[in-house]
C-alpha positions, 0 to 999 in steps of 0.5 A, a space after each residue: 500500500 505504501 509503495 503504491 502511494 509513493 508511486 502515485 505521487 512520483 507519477 503525479 510530480 513527473 506529470 506536473 513537471 512535464 506539463 510545465 515544461 510543455 507550457 514553457 516551450 510554448 510560452 517561449 515560442 509564442 513570445 518570440 513570435 509576438 515580438 518577432 525577435 531575432 534569435 538563434 536555435 542555440 539561444 532558444 534551446 538555452 532559454 527553454 532549458 533555463 526556464 524549465 530547470 529553474 521553474 521546476 526546481 522552485 516548485 519542487 522545493 516549495 512542494 507545489 507538485 505535492 499539493 491536491 490542487 482540486 482542494 486549493 484555496 485562494 491563499 495557495 494560489 497567491 503563494 503559487 503566483 509569488 513563487 512563479 514570479 520569483 522563478 521568472 526573475 531568476 530565469 530571466 536574469 540567467 538567460 539575459 547574462 548567458 543567451 539573450 540580453 533583451 529585457 522586453 523578451 524576458 518580461 513578455 516571456 515571464 508574464 506568459 509563462 506565469 499566466 500559462 502555468 497558473 491557468 493549467 493549475 486552475 483548469 486541472 482543478 476545475 476538470 477534477 472537480 467536475 469529474 468528481 461531481 459527476 461521479 458523486 451524482 452517480 453514487 448513492 449518498 446517505 441522506 442526513 438531517 442534523 439536530 442542532 444549528 450551533 457551533 458543533 453542528 456548524 463544524 460537523 456539517 463542514 467536516 461532512 461536506 469536505 470529507 473525501 468520500 462525500 458520502 453524505 447528502 445533508 438535507 436539513 437542520 433542526 434547532 429550537 432557536 427562533 432566530 435560526 428558523 428559515 436560515 442556513 448553516 453552511 448552506 444547509 437550511 434550518 427546516 424546523 424545531 426539535 419537536 418537528 424532527 419526528 414528523 419530518 423524518 416520517 415523511 422524508 426518506 432519511 438514512 441518518 439523524 445526527 444529534 449535534 448539540 453536545 451542550 443539551 441538558 440530560 433531560 432534554 437529550 432524553 426527551 429528544 431520544 425518546 421522541 425518536 425511538 422509532 428511528 433509534 437505529 438511524 439516530 447517532 449522537 455527539 458526546 456531551 460537551 464535557 466528553 468531546 475530544 478537542 483534537 479529534 474530528 466531530 464526525 469521528 466522535 459520533 456514536 450510536 444511541 445506547 439502549 440505556 438512553 431509551 429507558 426514559 429515566 435519568 441516569 443516577 450520578 452519585 457524589 464521589 467526594 465521601 469515597 476517598 476518605 472511605 477507601 483510600 489506604 484501606 485493605 479491601 476484599 471483594 468476593 465475586 470479583 470476576 462478576 459484572 458487579 464485582 469487576 466494576 467494584 474493582 475498577 471504581 475502588 482502584 481509583 481511590 488508591 486503597 493500600 491493597 485490593 484483594 480480588 477473590 473468585 472461584 472462576 479463574 478466567 474472569 478473575 484473570 481478566 480483571 486482574 490484567 485490567 487493574 494492573 493497568 489502572 493501579 498506580 499505588 495499590 497492591 493487587 492480590 488475586 486469589 482463587 477460591 470459594 466462599 463455601 470454603 470456610 477455612 480458605 476464607 479464614 486463612 485469607 482474612 488472617 493473613 491479609 487482615 482486610 479492613 473493608 469487605 464487599 461481598 458480591 459472590 452469589 448464585 443469581 439465576 432464578 430458573 437455575 436456582 429453582 432447579 438446584 435449590 440446595 446449591 443456591 442455599 450452600 453458596 448464597 446463605 452459607 457462603 455469606 455466613 462464612 465470609 461474615 463470620 470471618 470478617 467479624 473475627 478479624 475485626 473488619 471495619 465495614 462489611 457491604 453485601 450486594 442484595 437484590 430486589 428479588 429478596 423482597 417478598 421472595 417467590 423463588 429460591 434465589 430471592 429467598 436465599 438473598 433475603 436470608 443473607 440480609 437477615 444474616 448481615 443485620 443479625 451479625 451487625 447487632 452482635 459484632 464490632 464490624 458494621 454490616 450493611 446490605 445494598 439492594 437494587 434491581 437488575 443491571 443492564 448488560 450484566 452476565 446472564 441478564 436479558 440484554 446479552 440474551 436478546 442480542 444473541 437471539 437477534 444476531 443468530 436470527 432466532 425469535 426473542 423469547 419473553 416470558 410474559 408481555 407485561 413483565 416489568 423490572 427495575 433497571 440500572 447501569 452497572 457503573 451506577 449500581 456500583 456507585 450506589 454500593 460504594 456510596 452506601 458503604 461510605 454512609 453506613 453506620 451498621 444494620 441498614 439496607 440501602 435502597 436506590 430510588 430507581 424511578 419507574 419499572 421498565 417493561 421487558 417487552 419494550 426493551 426487546 422492541 427497542 433493541 430490535 429497532 437499534 439493530 435496524 430491524 422491524 419487530 414482528 417482521 424481521 424478529 419475532 417476539 415469542 411469549 413462553 410463559 412465566 418460569 418457576 419462581 418468576 414474578 411479573 414485577 419486583 419490589 424494592 422495599 420490605 416496609 415502606 413505613 420504615 423507609 428513611 431518606 438520606 442527604 442524597 435524594 436517590 438513596 433511602 435506608 430501610 432500618 434493621 428489621 431483624 437482629 435475632 442472631 442466636 435464633 437464626 443460627 439454630 435455624 441455619 444449622 437445621 437447614 444445613 443438615 437438610 441440605 446435606 441430606 439432599 431432601 430438596 422438598 424438605 429443604 424448600 419447606 424449611 426455608 420458609 421457616 428461615 425466611 417467613 416472607 418467602 411464598 413459593 410459586 406454584 410447584 411443578 414436581 417434574 422440574 425438581 429432582 433429588 439434588 
């Protein structure tokens, strides 16, 4: 590729130099004919040779032969004129000394040569430009509308118009500013306000919609995106003003709309200020560090320069990946990577004794509802007794604060996973009442894009041409982004005094059916035509909706309007341990139905969904 480019430029330079030589020969002959000057053949050849050598040398040294003249500006043409005048003066001076001392001949020759070379450049540029236009007329271009008529839009339109491919035909722009209506921006007419985009796109054949107002408020941006969700596969946006890269072209910063931007709710952004005092210089242990929440905990915690970050998981591949990522981020923190299971009490105890962690984030858990319905004993071993192991070891070594990741499925649970997580909350609250360690839980809903969540499943089904499978058309869930869920966990850990269950105001729940429809549209397909949405029926233990709170009357606000606290509801550690011992004996015996029945004694709010004996076997 490099060699072919080099050859192209060599041929181009040779062609221009040959053209200039031909022009100079004609200019000399025309001058002598006009002035009827008496000269010998030797003088003619000598004058031609001097002019060709000097003009070629000057243009070669100034880089004129390397320029793309079809894009040349008036400034570049002015510079060329100055260089040609300089070359003509040198050529005439040498020619007058060596061959022909006639100033009128040299003056006329200089004028004709300069005008002729300049004319060839302009003519070549015009021809190339017209040929390019003819080519572009025959090549289909992408029809684009721009949302915005400000500085960013002005720059973006200029870049799109001047791009080498010329693949865009900019039809119009939209802006809410009254003074911009019926005006033009870079030759593009402003055809309406932001509220008129949907109607315009509906009636016009538009390939892309570019949102080019980086200064738009989050609320207004969401409103615009929501209004165009039927065209989400065509919509592309510039980043927010604070995220724009200064030295990168606007057109290279355009991105597709993300699914979370179609949720229609404000993305939660929490105050990072208290976190430095909470995390800096601490020895932090994270269980389940290779999972979606655990790995994001690692990424965010490392920014606050803990003394040591101990990452712990049973799955070596995911742990290896986050370890490599952290090594690139860590500057002053020691990273300790350990493989093991939270079920192994001796393993946890030896780690805590050796490293003496001061803060624990417990994110390890089995979380898949249908799988846990099929293997309830495994869910209980891992979620309940694994949490008990980590909590007791933390208390024994004097961990300052223990933060457990919980779920909305723990509220009035109808499935094994939710019941085990509610039992974990009870363990954490009861331990807090009998330990110097401050134990807290953080409860939130589903996270977009986490391992095993519906979004990756839907994407895979779309990519492979399968129908999207949905258990019920009206099923709803609360959704968060993984980074904001982790912000909540950290913020709650910093605020904790012990015994609380922190709950995030997650806004309105979202219909999973709406998520599926939006995801199909984002893929450029038509729901029901290109991709079928197949309703399969609710799975064992699955709710139509989830709850976030145990007791709204006991809910207290914090100084952050998005975070609430549910006060401790359970502190009977001795009674709980007796029940857990009996539960463990039943799990060991392998009698699944007895285990499920007794789990209701441990978690009184657990109401089992309709039982299908065919789904369960002795574990």
